[in-house]
TORZA-153537 format. One record per residue: residue in one letter; x, y, z negated of N, C-alpha, C, O, CB in turn. Coordinates in pm, whole numbers, padded with zeros to 5 digits, always signed. Glycine has a CB too. Layout:
# TORZA-153537
aXYZXYZXYZXYZXYZ ...
# end
This chain:
# TORZA-153537
x+00743+00805+00319+00547+00725+00259+00632+00621+00258+00698+00605+00360+00354+00704+00383 x+00656+00509+00120+00677+00381+00143+00612+00259+00150+00603+00180+00057+00733+00365+00088 x+00565+00244+00266+00522+00123+00287+00352-00007+00226+00395-00117+00261+00650+00088+00244 x+00308-00015+00207+00259-00159+00120+00339-00262+00204+00410-00236+00301+00065-00202+00123 x+00305-00435+00123+00326-00588+00099+00226-00616+00131+00125-00578+00072+00359-00649-00023 x+00226-00706+00252+00063-00735+00259+00085-00927+00325+00168-00970+00406-00045-00584+00414 x-00010-00991+00261-00021-01109+00265-00119-01150+00345-00188-01054+00380-00028-01151+00159 x-00178-01315+00415-00289-01352+00460-00359-01399+00315-00263-01394+00239-00270-01461+00579 x-00489-01446+00225-00492-01396+00195-00531-01516+00178-00569-01534+00294-00498-01296+00201 x-00567-01681+00091-00551-01826+00047-00690-01885+00139-00786-01809+00145-00560-01849-00151 x-00698-01991+00194-00792-02041+00209-00906-02008+00106-00856-01964+00002-00757-02154+00221 x-01018-02013+00103-01054-02053+00002-01129-01927-00188-01200-01914-00288-00916-02140+00004 x-01024-01879-00090-01054-01782-00191-01134-01648-00179-01165-01557-00256-00942-01750-00234 x-01148-01670-00077-01293-01592-00110-01251-01422+00057-01188-01427+00162-01290-01506-00381 x-01281-01378+00029-01266-01314+00180-01350-01147+00189-01449-01139+00262-01355-01443+00307 x-01287-00988+00089-01314-00905+00087-01306-00807+00187-01206-00806+00258-01285-00896+00012 x-01414-00705+00208-01420-00655+00313-01503-00522+00288-01621-00530+00252-01467-00750+00405 x-01428-00373+00311-01527-00303+00370-01612-00306+00560-01595-00352+00673-01459-00181+00338 x-01669-00254+00509-01786-00205+00689-01797-00085+00678-01801-00050+00560-01976-00262+00719 x-01805-00005+00750-01826+00105+00850-01936+00093+01021-01923+00074+01142-01662+00131+00887 x-02023+00115+00931-02127+00134+01029-02218+00241+00999-02275+00248+00890-02201+00017+01046 x-02237+00353+01121-02318+00428+01135-02474+00398+01129-02545+00465+01054-02280+00472+01227 x-02527+00300+01208-02622+00296+01245-02704+00175+01142-02707+00052+01140-02604+00285+01387 x-02757+00266+01075-02820+00117+00923-02925+00042+00966-02983-00036+00891-02902+00180+00750 x-02962+00062+01109-03023-00069+01136-02938-00178+01225-02956-00299+01229-03155-00039+01208 x-02862-00118+01279-02761-00217+01302-02628-00248+01204-02518-00283+01248-02714-00182+01427 x-02656-00232+01087-02536-00198+00945-02654-00354+00850-02627-00471+00825-02553+00069+00830 x-02787-00261+00823-02844-00432+00686-02834-00588+00812-02793-00697+00772-03132-00411+00599 x-02878-00567+00957-02877-00732+01027-02759-00764+01009-02740-00875+00958-02910-00761+01189 x-02619-00664+01049-02469-00716+01052-02473-00812+00910-02495-00933+00909-02337-00570+01047 x-02445-00725+00788-02452-00814+00626-02525-00919+00667-02465-01022+00699-02537-00738+00477 x-02622-00915+00673-02716-01047+00672-02695-01152+00734-02755-01250+00690-02828-01032+00711 x-02615-01169+00844-02555-01259+00928-02428-01295+00898-02380-01407+00881-02556-01217+01046 x-02385-01197+00894-02212-01230+00856-02179-01326+00745-02123-01435+00753-02132-01093+00804 x-02238-01246+00613-02259-01344+00440-02316-01432+00460-02287-01520+00379-02340-01293+00310 x-02480-01498+00621-02523-01600+00565-02390-01680+00621-02365-01774+00545-02678-01643+00601 x-02276-01670+00755-02227-01700+00822-02106-01735+00772-02039-01824+00825-02242-01637+00897 x-02052-01642+00624-01973-01650+00570-02016-01651+00369-02030-01544+00311-01895-01548+00645 x-02031-01780+00298-02067-01761+00199-02012-01702+00105-02076-01661+00008-02095-01832+00176 x-01867-01688+00121-01685-01655+00028-01714-01509+00118-01663-01433+00036-01469-01795+00086 x-01752-01436+00207-01730-01326+00230-01831-01214+00133-01953-01222+00146-01741-01324+00375 x-01759-01095+00020-01818-01040+00018-01772-00909+00042-01652-00880+00042-01866-01071-00055 x-01865-00827+00064-01903-00678+00126-01823-00603+00012-01862-00653-00093-02094-00632+00136 x-01779-00558+00000-01755-00482-00118-01820-00308-00133-01858-00254-00237-01595-00486-00125 x-01817-00268-00035-01821-00115+00005-01910-00141+00172-01894-00213+00271-01619-00030+00017 x-02017-00027+00123-01996+00017+00290-01972+00139+00347-01942+00235+00276-02102-00006+00362 x-01982+00149+00498-02002+00343+00501-02071+00323+00584-02118+00214+00618-01883+00472+00538 x-02099+00501+00663-02222+00558+00739-02094+00650+00858-02121+00707+00963-02362+00682+00611 x-01921+00630+00773-01867+00757+00879-01747+00719+00798-01721+00657+00695-01938+00949+00882 x-01670+00799+00914-01558+00734+00905-01465+00793+00816-01366+00726+00784-01508+00719+01023 x-01483+00918+00765-01344+00988+00633-01378+00973+00531-01303+01019+00446-01300+01146+00614 x-01543+00882+00464-01552+00883+00381-01447+00687+00341-01396+00647+00236-01709+00937+00364 x-01460+00611+00498-01435+00503+00436-01296+00569+00421-01251+00589+00309-01464+00357+00505 x-01229+00602+00530-01082+00564+00557-01021+00717+00383-00902+00747+00383-01016+00619+00810 x-01057+00743+00340-01034+00832+00152-01069+00684+00079-01029+00646-00031-01203+01010+00084 x-01147+00617+00166-01216+00464-00001-01021+00393+00078-00902+00384+00048-01500+00257+00063 x-01093+00372+00157-00976+00246+00133-00792+00295+00177-00708+00254+00257-01035+00091+00266 x-00799+00393+00083-00644+00450+00119-00642+00446-00112-00548+00441-00191-00633+00695+00260 x-00785+00451-00131-00787+00497-00254-00784+00315-00267-00666+00278-00269-00923+00619-00316 x-00845+00241-00272-00843+00153-00291-00804-00010-00246-00878-00106-00268-00905+00186-00308 x-00661-00016-00174-00649-00127-00124-00591-00271-00160-00539-00354-00085-00609-00093-00047 x-00620-00273-00329-00572-00388-00331-00681-00455-00385-00654-00553-00454-00450-00400-00394 x-00808-00420-00368-00989-00447-00353-01022-00461-00257-01142-00489-00256-01087-00357-00387 x-00947-00452-00094-01003-00498+00015-00903-00605+00088-00788-00614+00044-01041-00378+00100 x-00948-00693+00209-00853-00732+00236-00875-00700+00347-00781-00650+00407-00816-00836+00204 x-01011-00716+00424-01031-00670+00579-01155-00550+00612-01277-00547+00596-01074-00815+00668 x-01026-00431+00680-01191-00341+00698-01247-00377+00791-01164-00443+00855-01201-00185+00722 x-01359-00376+00854-01420-00416+00990-01552-00272+01041-01656-00233+00988-01509-00602+00958 x-01499-00245+01127-01547-00069+01109-01609-00083+01269-01558-00171+01338-01378+00089+01081 x-01715-00001+01326-01783+00022+01463-01676+00106+01448-01632+00168+01351-01949+00068+01502 x-01623+00090+01632-01535+00199+01705-01585+00348+01737-01515+00446+01763-01500+00142+01837 x-01760+00336+01728-01787+00529+01760-01851+00525+01663-01951+00455+01647-01875+00614+01903 x-01774+00637+01545-01921+00640+01442-01978+00813+01416-02061+00865+01341-01870+00560+01249 x-01888+00860+01515-01948+01063+01533-01926+01160+01453-01982+01269+01449-02100+01101+01527 x-01817+01107+01367-01675+01204+01343-01543+01170+01313-01456+01229+01378-01687+01283+01243 x-01503+01078+01217-01371+00993+01231-01427+00897+01313-01544+00878+01280-01298+00928+01093 x-01377+00801+01446-01442+00679+01439-01306+00577+01443-01188+00595+01414-01560+00661+01568 x-01378+00471+01489-01312+00355+01444-01140+00388+01475-01061+00399+01381-01378+00214+01531 x-01099+00403+01620-00941+00414+01603-00854+00535+01519-00734+00546+01497-00891+00423+01745 x-00950+00607+01487-00866+00772+01406-00901+00692+01304-00990+00721+01384-00936+00975+01409 x-00934+00598+01181-00984+00546+01112-00796+00442+01068-00710+00407+00987-01143+00485+01183 x-00837+00445+01180-00707+00240+01189-00545+00369+01226-00442+00404+01169-00770+00034+01465 x-00593+00384+01307-00488+00568+01284-00393+00630+01147-00279+00644+01105-00618+00709+01281 x-00530+00653+01119-00461+00745+01002-00463+00686+00865-00429+00752+00767-00536+00886+00987 x-00520+00508+00853-00411+00473+00753-00268+00414+00808-00192+00402+00712-00472+00366+00658 x-00203+00372+00937-00145+00314+00992-00075+00447+00915-00018+00421+00810-00166+00258+01134 x-00076+00528+00940+00064+00648+00973+00037+00712+00797+00119+00796+00762+00021+00820+01159 x-00045+00683+00717+00017+00696+00511+00072+00525+00500+00101+00474+00392-00184+00735+00334 x+00076+00467+00606+00163+00328+00576+00147+00179+00569+00227+00087+00581+00201+00337+00475 x-00020+00185+00538-00095+00135+00522-00128+00007+00579-00177+00034+00689-00149+00203+00529 x-00126-00139+00560-00106-00253+00645-00255-00335+00637-00255-00447+00688+00033-00346+00589 x-00361-00296+00587-00448-00293+00551-00470-00409+00703-00396-00399+00801-00507-00147+00509 x-00605-00529+00691-00573-00578+00803-00718-00456+00889-00739-00365+00810-00580-00782+00800 x-00814-00439+01028-00848-00375+01080-00896-00441+01156-00804-00489+01224-00792-00303+01099 x-00981-00473+01187-01109-00504+01329-01280-00454+01355-01391-00468+01305-01135-00671+01328 x-01199-00378+01486-01317-00286+01493-01441-00416+01599-01409-00533+01620-01254-00096+01596 x-01522-00377+01629-01660-00446+01697-01713-00276+01738-01675-00164+01702-01795-00565+01555 x-01814-00326+01828-01878-00197+01941-01973-00280+01970-01972-00397+01931-01786-00130+02092 x-02072-00224+02048-02211-00274+02127-02156-00210+02280-02223-00240+02379-02393-00187+02054 x-02053-00137+02295-02018-00080+02435-01950-00203+02521-01953-00302+02449-01904+00057+02421 x-01884-00236+02662-01764-00349+02699-01680-00345+02610-01682-00273+02510-01683-00334+02825 x-01589-00435+02644-01456-00412+02505-01392-00356+02601-01295-00314+02538-01358-00557+02410 x-01370-00313+02744-01317-00228+02813-01266-00115+02714-01147-00100+02691-01409-00190+02916 x-01378-00028+02651-01449+00050+02669-01301+00142+02571-01251+00250+02602-01624+00019+02627 x-01276+00084+02494-01236+00120+02355-01083+00020+02332-01016+00076+02246-01380+00076+02234 x-01008-00116+02388-00968-00200+02389-00772-00097+02415-00663-00146+02385-01064-00309+02496 x-00789+00008+02461-00663+00112+02479-00665+00103+02331-00606+00023+02258-00678+00286+02564 x-00751+00208+02298-00777+00305+02175-00719+00240+02073-00646+00291+01987-00928+00338+02137 x-00772+00056+02089-00783-00013+01921-00634-00030+01966-00566+00070+01941-00905-00186+01862 x-00581-00114+02016-00436-00120+02005-00329-00007+01995-00216-00030+01950-00403-00184+02104 x-00378+00148+02049-00256+00228+02002-00295+00290+01881-00222+00365+01816-00206+00336+02104 x-00452+00248+01841-00397+00294+01691-00357+00190+01565-00339+00212+01445-00512+00381+01631 x-00353+00071+01644-00243-00016+01507-00414-00162+01477-00398-00272+01423-00190+00169+01266 x-00493-00131+01508-00602-00281+01458-00547-00413+01546-00469-00434+01639-00808-00256+01515 x-00617-00475+01476-00562-00592+01435-00702-00668+01580-00658-00780+01606-00573-00629+01213 x-00823-00645+01659-00829-00672+01751-00960-00638+01794-00927-00633+01912-00787-00773+01759 x-01092-00608+01797-01162-00592+01865-01256-00677+01939-01233-00756+02031-01110-00544+01907 x-01368-00644+01881-01503-00804+01873-01630-00784+02013-01627-00664+02038-01642-00788+01658 x-01701-00830+02079-01872-00746+02102-01956-00764+01961-01961-00880+01920-01990-00840+02250 x-02016-00672+01889-02055-00702+01768-02180-00790+01802-02211-00841+01694-02078-00574+01678 x-02264-00833+01895-02349-00874+01874-02299-01020+01878-02393-01096+01854-02443-00823+01945 x-02159-01099+01903-02108-01197+01902-02052-01256+01735-01932-01277+01719-02013-01172+02005 x-02175-01283+01590-02106-01290+01537-02006-01348+01524-01907-01311+01460-02138-01289+01495 x-02030-01497+01615-01988-01627+01520-01815-01648+01624-01743-01748+01632-02148-01811+01536 x-01797-01494+01697-01607-01483+01725-01567-01406+01609-01452-01380+01575-01540-01383+01886 x-01688-01369+01547-01630-01228+01398-01553-01337+01368-01444-01387+01397-01758-01145+01230 x-01667-01359+01287-01605-01529+01170-01512-01545+01172-01445-01537+01069-01632-01681+01190 x-01436-01589+01345-01371-01642+01334-01242-01556+01339-01138-01591+01284-01401-01730+01398 x-01254-01455+01402-01161-01319+01402-01140-01358+01185-01052-01429+01135-01291-01103+01483 x-01224-01300+01126-01232-01310+01042-01183-01394+00928-01166-01331+00824-01298-01299+01063 x-01171-01453+00927-01107-01658+00945-00920-01557+01040-00856-01452+01047-01296-01845+01165 x-00923-01617+01060-00772-01600+01111-00736-01416+01065-00706-01379+01178-00765-01640+01323 x-00735-01402+01055-00763-01219+00982-00666-01290+00794-00555-01290+00741-01061-01148+00951 x-00796-01333+00770-00788-01363+00634-00626-01470+00638-00578-01517+00535-00957-01452+00578 x-00590-01481+00720-00447-01613+00750-00371-01485+00732-00304-01475+00630-00415-01729+00943 x-00372-01405+00801-00284-01280+00854-00244-01319+01035-00128-01289+01062-00111-01269+00738 x-00311-01370+01133-00338-01388+01234-00452-01276+01301-00574-01288+01306-00365-01515+01225 x-00376-01175+01346-00429-01118+01468-00514-01126+01569-00513-01240+01614-00375-01111+01513 x-00586-01056+01626-00672-01168+01791-00535-01080+01822-00464-00987+01785-00898-01132+01914 x-00563-01226+01959-00404-01225+02054-00401-01055+02153-00509-01009+02191-00409-01407+02213 x-00306-01001+02175-00239-00897+02242-00200-00809+02134-00112-00723+02129-00321-00827+02350 x-00299-00856+02032-00284-00709+01916-00176-00726+01829-00136-00841+01814-00419-00681+01805 x-00089-00582+01732+00010-00631+01689-00068-00659+01508-00176-00647+01451+00153-00518+01725 x+00068-00700+01480+00062-00692+01296+00039-00567+01246+00074-00460+01296+00202-00732+01215 x-00069-00602+01070-00039-00453+01076+00093-00386+01029+00105-00264+01014-00136-00393+01001 x+00188-00474+01009+00292-00446+00965+00428-00327+01096+00518-00244+01086+00329-00609+00920 x+00346-00405+01204+00442-00375+01345+00412-00221+01351+00482-00120+01354+00387-00470+01512 x+00178-00266+01352+00199-00121+01377+00195+00039+01281+00174+00155+01316+00108-00114+01467 x+00222-00017+01165+00290+00045+01059+00397+00145+01130+00409+00267+01146+00360-00068+00962 x+00489-00013+01175+00613+00077+01214+00650+00178+01348+00721+00275+01375+00710-00015+01217 x+00563+00096+01404+00543+00209+01560+00543+00247+01541+00647+00310+01553+00485+00250+01654 x+00402+00327+01445+00321+00508+01411+00425+00553+01350+00433+00674+01373+00162+00538+01294 x+00543+00502+01257+00533+00608+01209+00737+00684+01236+00804+00756+01162+00456+00571+01036 x+00781+00599+01424+00826+00663+01502+00794+00691+01584+00868+00746+01666+00888+00647+01522 x+00674+00670+01604+00571+00787+01700+00614+00923+01675+00644+00972+01566+00397+00790+01657 x+00615+00980+01792+00576+01166+01751+00421+01149+01818+00393+01082+01918+00705+01332+01863 x+00315+01243+01722+00131+01255+01770+00112+01342+01686+00170+01358+01578+00006+01118+01751 x+00002+01422+01747-00036+01582+01671-00142+01504+01569-00203+01577+01490-00131+01738+01799 x-00177+01318+01565-00268+01319+01418-00102+01319+01361-00080+01434+01322-00411+01148+01365 x+00054+01208+01338+00078+01192+01277+00198+01310+01216+00253+01292+01107+00075+01085+01303 x+00223+01415+01289+00241+01520+01201+00169+01722+01197+00198+01840+01217+00392+01509+01218 x+00068+01630+01157-00047+01750+01109-00088+01638+01011-00079+01516+01017-00189+01824+01238 x-00172+01786+00849-00222+01688+00813-00428+01715+00865-00485+01737+00972-00163+01678+00639 x-00472+01699+00732-00582+01676+00776-00685+01795+00834-00758+01831+00927-00626+01610+00679 x-00643+01821+00727-00651+02016+00705-00609+02084+00856-00660+02195+00870-00499+02091+00559 x-00530+02043+00965-00513+02127+01021-00549+02056+01149-00569+02143+01233-00398+02190+00994 x-00572+01902+01216-00594+01848+01235-00775+01890+01234-00843+01930+01328-00513+01774+01185 x-00789+01880+01182-00967+01965+01199-00987+02139+01236-01061+02179+01327-01057+01956+01018 x-00905+02230+01145-00852+02342+01265-00824+02333+01376-00849+02430+01448-00757+02395+01252 x-00764+02217+01434-00736+02235+01591-00820+02146+01629-00775+02113+01739-00590+02210+01655 x-00971+02047+01598-01069+02041+01689-01178+02135+01693-01277+02149+01764-01117+01933+01680 x-01137+02182+01613-01259+02363+01586-01232+02430+01729-01309+02447+01823-01181+02526+01417 x-01097+02461+01711-01036+02565+01798-01041+02485+01981-01048+02559+02078-00848+02600+01723 x-01035+02310+01999-01079+02269+02076-01218+02285+02176-01263+02298+02289-01059+02201+02028 x-01247+02270+02013-01468+02344+02045-01430+02526+02096-01505+02623+02099-01627+02361+01786 x-01380+02522+02108-01408+02654+02139-01450+02780+02023-01534+02864+02057-01514+02635+02232 x-01368+02787+01844-01414+02850+01757-01272+02925+01780-01173+02905+01850-01470+02780+01624 x-01320+03031+01675-01231+03135+01733-01164+03119+01543-01171+03030+01459-01328+03324+01820 x-01102+03258+01545-01093+03228+01373-01127+03213+01219-01103+03162+01109-01056+03261+01352 x-01242+03343+01337-01343+03370+01241-01509+03240+01208-01580+03236+01108-01388+03527+01307 x-01518+03163+01326-01561+03072+01338-01491+02921+01279-01575+02837+01247-01581+03093+01451 x-01350+02883+01263-01326+02771+01252-01345+02820+01096-01378+02734+01015-01197+02703+01326 x-01322+02972+01046-01287+02948+00870-01444+03001+00799-01448+03057+00689-01118+03083+00799 x-01577+02970+00887-01666+02963+00837-01719+02767+00908-01788+02706+00825-01748+03119+00870 x-01709+02740+00951-01730+02558+00982-01644+02535+00838-01717+02473+00761-01631+02465+01172 x-01509+02566+00775-01411+02509+00718-01472+02542+00531-01452+02473+00432-01249+02584+00785 x-01561+02696+00548-01559+02764+00414-01400+02767+00326-01351+02704+00232-01676+02677+00322 x-01360+02872+00410-01201+02950+00326-01236+03063+00429-01310+03085+00525-00989+02854+00343 x-01157+03110+00366-01084+03284+00517-01071+03271+00582-01069+03155+00622-00973+03373+00549 x-01047+03372+00663-00991+03397+00806-00847+03357+00806-00791+03280+00884-01004+03552+00853 x-00782+03442+00677-00652+03437+00712-00612+03273+00624-00492+03243+00624-00564+03598+00658 x-00665+03220+00586-00643+03090+00523-00635+02952+00695-00584+02840+00700-00815+03065+00382 x-00697+03020+00789-00714+02976+00897-00594+02990+01005-00556+02912+01092-00825+03030+00929 x-00542+03134+00963-00458+03205+01055-00297+03120+00979-00202+03077+01044-00484+03414+01040 x-00309+03120+00879-00233+03006+00848-00191+02855+00870-00080+02802+00867-00255+03005+00779 x-00269+02823+00885-00322+02737+00932-00277+02645+01036-00253+02524+01038-00404+02781+00953 x-00273+02761+01143-00283+02743+01264-00074+02825+01250+00019+02767+01306-00457+02835+01358 x-00066+02886+01212+00070+02932+01232+00169+02762+01171+00266+02724+01237+00098+03110+01114 x+00146+02724+01110+00186+02627+01096+00194+02467+01173+00278+02378+01166+00148+02640+01012 x+00041+02480+01263+00024+02421+01339+00128+02402+01398+00197+02300+01391-00053+02450+01389 x+00153+02513+01469+00281+02590+01569+00380+02562+01535+00481+02590+01601+00302+02733+01578 x+00383+02510+01444+00575+02538+01438+00582+02336+01392+00683+02274+01428+00664+02713+01232 x+00462+02259+01313+00473+02133+01319+00482+02087+01516+00500+01978+01571+00333+02074+01219 x+00470+02155+01543+00383+02087+01677+00518+02133+01823+00540+02094+01938+00166+02203+01704 x+00571+02229+01734+00656+02309+01837+00605+02318+01999+00637+02252+02098+00802+02239+01835 x+00467+02480+01968+00466+02508+02065+00416+02668+02024+00342+02684+01926+00395+02409+02150 x+00450+02754+02084+00396+02836+02079+00280+02978+02021+00284+03071+01941+00403+02792+02119 x+00140+02892+02165+00010+02900+02151-00053+02849+02062-00010+02811+01953-00037+02870+02232 x-00226+02840+02129-00320+02734+01991-00349+02663+02173-00362+02553+02227-00529+02835+01835 x-00347+02755+02198-00303+02672+02313-00341+02593+02415-00432+02546+02483-00253+02616+02285 x-00161+02606+02375-00060+02463+02394-00149+02340+02276-00248+02269+02290+00157+02510+02321 x-00085+02354+02202-00138+02300+02061-00358+02266+02112-00428+02194+02040-00093+02485+01893 x-00392+02308+02188-00512+02240+02266-00445+02132+02256-00433+02048+02167-00563+02283+02417 x-00394+02147+02381-00364+02077+02473-00307+01953+02408-00390+01863+02395-00285+02147+02561 x-00179+01928+02362-00216+01827+02292-00258+01739+02198-00179+01650+02166-00194+01814+02297 x-00386+01744+02137-00478+01797+02080-00551+01667+02177-00553+01546+02154-00505+01974+02089 x-00608+01748+02293-00729+01704+02390-00654+01569+02468-00739+01495+02517-00782+01849+02516 x-00516+01525+02488-00421+01441+02519-00459+01343+02445-00502+01233+02479-00294+01480+02505 x-00433+01405+02296-00428+01259+02243-00594+01216+02237-00611+01112+02301-00343+01250+02075 x-00683+01253+02194-00846+01201+02192-00890+01139+02358-01005+01118+02395-00965+01364+02146 x-00811+01126+02409-00761+01079+02534-00756+00986+02534-00831+00894+02569-00667+01107+02579 x-00643+00995+02483-00537+00804+02426-00687+00765+02417-00752+00696+02496-00400+00773+02208 x-00735+00842+02270-00792+00742+02182-00923+00621+02263-00947+00503+02237-00863+00844+02051 x-01009+00746+02404-01104+00713+02427-01233+00851+02317-01354+00843+02337-01086+00542+02399 x-01184+00944+02227-01302+01025+02186-01312+01089+02191-01288+01161+02094-01346+01041+02120 x-01375+01159+02350-01511+01227+02415-01585+01188+02384-01695+01227+02422-01546+01234+02527 
# end
């Protein structure tokens, strides 16, 4: 899949962001503080989960300048959003925020191709980072979206070689579900699940679903998503 081109947004034009925060009690004050500190900021959409945010950012790239996401969302977390977008060739700048110590998610943010990770409580620092990203400058120690796409496109990983449905099948298998249980969770026939499992083994070049689960678990640990 071809990758898109991206440049810094000229100063004074304003910044259009998507905000992902699953805690509504935190999201509303965050929206207020950000827009108060940045009069030219426009929050074009907010999401409480990573699945919808990933889909929206994939489909509306031209109307978004920056994705601002909490790191822990409960379904598809911040690093996994970034990884999926980078895997698809998206060069959307992505900034992570968290209420936990930064070292808890730092490695995951870097590995996933994000452009920075900041404490959720420090609005001034977040504003400064958004301004820098507006000009195409990632936070210190983080790569540009283009570099992240190039690196991830060359890497071999569970999330890069599997479809979203296959990844969900593997996630459920790792949680202990058999084919019938996975079928119930995904609202499909057990035969469909068995076909997905066969394709997973082929794509990961392993002989058992247990070996595939080991690869999945390693991926989860790399992103601190457990």
